N, C-alpha and C positions, 0 to 999 in steps of 0.2 A: 445504253445500249450503243456498242463501240460497232462503227458501220466500218467493214475493211476491204480494201481494194479489192482481194481475191479470194473465193475457199482455200486458193493454194497456200496463203497464210496459217491455216487452220489444220490441228491435228484431227484424225479420224473422228467421226460423229460420236466412236463410239467410246473413245477417250478421254473419261471427267477427270482427270488430271490438271487443275488448270494452271499448277503450278510447274510442272514436267512438261506440259503440251503449252505454255505461255500464253493461257488463254485470259481475256478481258482485260481490260485497262491496267490491272495491277503488277500484272506480268508481261504483258504483249509489247517488244521493245524495235517493231517494226514502222513503217509508215501507214497511216492507215486515211480510207475518204473521211472519215465523221469521228472525230473520238469522242469517247464519251464524255458527256456535258457539255456537247456542241449545241450552239443555238445561234440562231440570225437576228439581224436587226437592223432599223430603219437609221439607226443611230450610232454613235462610238461611246464608247464609255473608259475613262482613265483611272488606272489605282495608285494608289501614292500612301505614303507615310503610314508603314505594318509598324504596330507594337505591339511588343507582350509586356504581362504583367510583370514580368521574372523571366531572367534569364538563367533561371535552376531554378526546378521543382522536383518534389519527390510525389511517389506514387501515389499519392493521397491528397495529393494538390488539385486544385481547378485552376486551369491556365485562361488566364482571360487575352484574348486577342481583337484588336479594333485597328482597322484602316479607313481610308477615305475613297469613294468610289465615285466618280463626277461625269456626267453626262456632258462632255466635250462635241457633240454632233449639233444639228439643227431640228432635231428632233426630238419631242418628250416620247422617253422607252421605258421599257421593262428589262433587268436585267436579273440574272441570277445567279450572285454571285456562290462560290465554291470552296469549302475550306479542303486542303489534303494535308496528309502527314506520312512521310516516311522515316526508319530508324535505317542512319546509316552506318551502322554496322551492327552485324549479328553474329552470334555462333551460325544461324542456322539461314537459309533461304528468305527474305523476308519482300514482302510488296516493294515497286518502284515509288507507290504511291498509294493511299486509301482515303479517300471520300468521309471526312468526317461529319461533317455540316454544309448546310446550304440554306441560300435566303433568296426570293425575290423582291426587286426593288423597283417600284416604281419612283422614275426619279426625271423632272421636265428638263429642257435644256437647258445648258448654262449654269443649272443646279448643282448640288452636290450630297451625298449622305454619308455620315458617319456608320459605318456596322460595326458590330461586336459579335463577338462569336465566344462560349465559354467550352473550352475541353477540357474534361475531367483527365487528370493523367494516365486514371485505372483502365481507360479505353484506349489506351496503345498493349494493353495485355497480350500475348497473340500463347496458344496452346504448344506447351514445352513436353516431348514425349518422353523426355528422360524422368522428368519428374510426377511426370501424367497430372498437369496441371497447367491454369492459367499463370503467366509470368510476363510482369513489366519487366522488361529487360532496360539494365543501366546501361547508358547509352548517351548520345547526342541524335537527336533527332530534328529534321528538317520540317517547316512550318511554310505551307505556300498555301497562296491564295490568288484565282482569277477567274476566266469565263466558262474554262473548259480543262478537262485532265491533260490536253496539251498546250493550254495558255494559262501558267502560272507567272506573271510579271513578279509579284510580290513574294519573298521568301526571305527567311530567317532563323535562325535554330534554337533549339533549346537543350540544356543537359539535365538527363532525365535519373534521378537516386530511385532505383527501384531493387530490383532482385538481381543476386549476381546468381547467374545460371549453374545447377550443380554438373559436375561432369558425369558420364556414364562409367560404371564400372560392371564388371560383369559377376560380380561376386554373389550375386544373387541373381536371378533368374532374371533374363530380358527377354520380353515379349517380340517375337520377328517381326511384329507388324508396325510397332515403334522404332522403323529403321531412319532413317536420314535421307538417303536414294536407292533407287532402285531401277531395276533391267528386266522388263519380261516376266514380270511376276504380277499378280493381283491378290487382294485381300479375299480370302473366304472363309467361309463358314467350316470350324473343326471340330474337337474334341469337346463333347458336350456344351455344341453350340457357340463355342468361346470362336474370338477371329484367331485365323492363322493367314499364312502367304503361301501361295502357291503358285508352280512355275506355269508359264506359256511356252507351247512349243517346246517341252522337255530340258528347256535350258534358260535359267534365271538366274539374278544373283540382286543380293541387296546389302547396302552398305552402312557403317554406324560410325560415325567420324569424333576424332579429336576424344578420344576415349583414356580414362586413367587407369593403364595397366602397371601401375607402381607397385601392386600388391605383389607377391609370389602367388605361383597358379601351376598346374601341370597336367590338368585336366580338361579335357571340352565336354559337355554335356550338352544333349538335343532332343527335343521331343518330335519326333516326325511320324507320319503316316507314308507308304508308300506301296500300292501293289505290285508292284515290280521289281525286279534289281534297280538301284541309282545309288548316287555319290552325293556327298555333301563335305565342301572343302572347306578351312578358314585360312583367308590369303591377308597378310599386314601390306598395305602401304597403298597398294592397286588389286583393282580384280584381276591384273597377272602379276602380281607380287607374289611371294614364298609364300608358297603352303605351310603352314605349320602343325596344323594336324586335316585328317580325312578320316571318313566315316564312308563305309560301303553297306548300303543299305540293302538286307534279302527282302524280297516282296511278302508282303502279308498283307491280310485284311485286320489288321491292326494297328494302334498306334503303338509305337515303340520311344521307351527312354535308352538312348545308347551313349555310350563313352568312351572316348578313347585318349590315348597319352596327347599332349601336346610337345612337339619336334622340336623346338625352338626356345629356347627359356627368354621372354620379354619382360625388362622391368623399366616401363617407360611411363612416360605421361604425353598426351596429347598424339596417341596413337589410331590411325584409320586402320577399321578392320573392314573384310568383304566375306560374305558367307556366299559359296556359288553352291548353285544345286545342278546336279545333272542327274534328269530324269524326273517324272512326274511326282513330286514333292509336296508334301504339305510341310510346314515348320512350324509349329506353335512356340518355342521357346528356345534359347539357348544358355550357356552358362561357362563359365572358367572357374575353376576352381581347385 
């Protein structure tokens, strides 16, 4: 648990998105009253000599982590040592830190204990919406050890050789709920009970970042539902960027597959696309062909 200083630091209780709402110690970047992992003691513990079994590992390896904890106070006491990991660079937003292991120790005054943790590199995996699978992203990770999520005196890095994440293309249908960012939309149940996204208050957008659009395409195709007249726009670069395609939706009581020309030729890599929704719209998928 994290004890915050004020409810004003938190989003609406109806907002369940811990990433965008910066909930929990993994994403909250403000000051708190008592951080996750906080505990009191009648004595003091010192941490030192953090060692890893290697400075580079692949995703199938198991990393051995070892360090020393000394009770430097005047009383015998217990300490809960905690291991956290952070991905230093990622294509997507990753946690500030994630608890991976912990251990409770009883150490007498003036004595020390050697602590060992084993971290399977496979536990660094996250859900990749492009491939719709778990991936261990190649990169540098920080290993952190300490008494709470806010007090981590021992830190070091390790290089993980894992998966090279694929870039998203729109050659095939891209599910709308596999977005990278959003505003004023929510995931809803759509056609044939499959997930779709739907606007809040008649106005919202979803973003897809760093796409590979180096292949030739001239048409934008979508699967949508709206009971009233609405519009869906495809913009480049930002939510206020150039409109390269726009579809006006006639209100019906059935799902429609609609298609339009792309106004501007794009043949680039690493392009951000935004789908802007004007009206009460449900969007199932989109495609560029």
